[in-house]
N, C-alpha and C positions, 0 to 999 in steps of 0.2 A: 454723665460719668465718663471718666477718662479710661481709655484703653491703652494702658502702659505696657510696654514690652521690655523685659529685661534684656540687656545686651552685655556681651562679654567685653573685657578690656580692649579687644581688637575690633569691636563694633559689630559683631555677628550675634545671631540668636543661639548658636551652639559653639562650644569650644573648638578651636582649630587644632588639627593634628597634622604634622608634616613628618615625613620619613625620607631619609636619604642615607643610602648605605646601611651601616649597622646602627644608626642613631635615629631615634624618634623624638620629636619635639612636640610636647603637648601643652596647650593652654589649660591651666587648672582654674576652674571657677567654682568649685564646690567646697571651699574652705573659708571659715570665718576666722578673722584675726582680731586680736586685742593686744594693745601694748600695755605694759605694766611697769611703773617706776615707783620704787620704794620711797616713802616719805622719810625725811630725816629722823633718825632715831628708831625707825620701824623696819630696818633692813632684814633682821632675822625673822620677824613676823611675816614679812612679805615672802621671803624665801620659803618659809614653812607653808604658807598658803599655796604657793606654786607647786611645791612638792606634793601637797595633798590633792591638788587638781590633776597633776600628770602621773602620779603614782611612782615617781622616782625623785631623787633630789633635784632641786632647781639647778639647771645647767650653769656651769662656770664659764670662764672666758673661752670663746671659740668653740663652744659645744652646744649640742641640742639633746633633748631627751623626751621621753614619753612614748606613748603608743597611739591611742585614738586621739587624745588631747595631748598636743606636743608643745614644747617651749624651746626657744633658742635665745641665747645670750646676746644682747644688743650693746651692752655697755655696763659699767659698774652699777649694780642694783637695778638693772633694766632688762626686761625680757619681752619677747613677742610670743604670744600663745596662739595656737592654731587648732582648729577642730572642724569636723564636718558640719557644714551649714545645716544639713538635714536634722541633726540632733542638737546643734549648738548655735542656732541663729542668733540667740541673745547672749553670745559668749561673753561680751564685755560685762553684761549685767551679772552673769554667773561668777565671773572672776571678782568683780567688785564686792559681791556678797561674801565670797570666801575670804577676801582680804580684810574685810571689816574695818575699813578706814585707814589701813596701814599703807596703802598704795594709791597712786593716781592711775586710773584705768581708762583707756580710751578705745572705742571701737575703731578698728583700722581696716575693716573688710573692704570698703570701697576705695581705699587710698592706694592699694598695692595691686600689682598683677603678679602672677606666678606662672613660670614655664618650667616644666619638668623635662629633663634630658634623660633618656634611658637607652641603654645599649652598650656596645663596646667602644673604647677609644674616647671617652668623654674628656679625659685630660688633654688629648690632642685638640679637641674643639675649644676647650676653655682657655688653653694657653695662648690662643690667638686673640683673646678678648680681655684677659686680666692677668695681673702678675701674681695672683693667688697660687700657692703651690698645690694645685689640685691633684698632682701625681702622688702626693703624700696622703691624700684622703683615703681612709679605710672604712668610714661609716661613723656617724655621730658628730662630725665637724659642722660648725656653723661659722662662716666668716663673712665679715663685711668687706666688700671689695668694689672697686670701680670697674664697671663693665661698659666700655665705649663711653666714658665720661659720665655714666649714670651711677649714682650710689645704689648698690644692690647688696643682697645677702645671698651667699651660696650655702646651701644646706645639703650635706652629703648623707643620704639614706644608706647608700652603699656605693662602691666604685662604679657600679652600673646604673645608678639612679641619683641624679643631682638636681635639686630644685634651684632656680634662680628667681628671687623675689625682687622686683623693682617697682619704681613709681608707676602707678596706673596711667598717669598722664604721658608717660614715655613708652607705653606698651608696644606701639607700632615700631618704634626705633629699636627697642630691645629685641623684639621678635625678629626683625630684619637682621640685626647683628648676630643673633644666635644662629639663624638659618644660614646666613652667609658663612659663618665660621664652620658650621657642620659641612657645608658643601666644599669648603676649602680643605678641610681635614680628611674628607673621605671621597 
């Protein structure tokens, strides 16, 4: 029998937390992810399925929505859904059942890493890394952006809490860039 040990995107057994000045950077590992793309002719049905899952209308361009189960807009008729792994380990299967063949659904949990920035002055940090107008973020925004040449998503829960989702294969580089920008800003 194999004794497998789960590791975080940064290669540890527990998520990493770094603080500098008023900002805390947290590696988030307890979220399941599933991508959803509406099939041609089933856009309204897919949007309705997402709304039923998250409890609010499916997010439009540059937006996110939901509470426990959330979704953010990735492109025309495409969304990423997120939920706690503890209660939604099989998120993709749940979404696929709700979509009833109207959408292509793919488990994305192992493909992405997420870092949460919390505290004051997050726009000061992010303006060093991306051209996204994070100063205008008030909460509910979801924007695709390049962060240090990596394709990422910026999710604004509030001006004091922004998530950066990037490719898991670049987790070390993304973490380093975020931490360097935090130290530079504060």
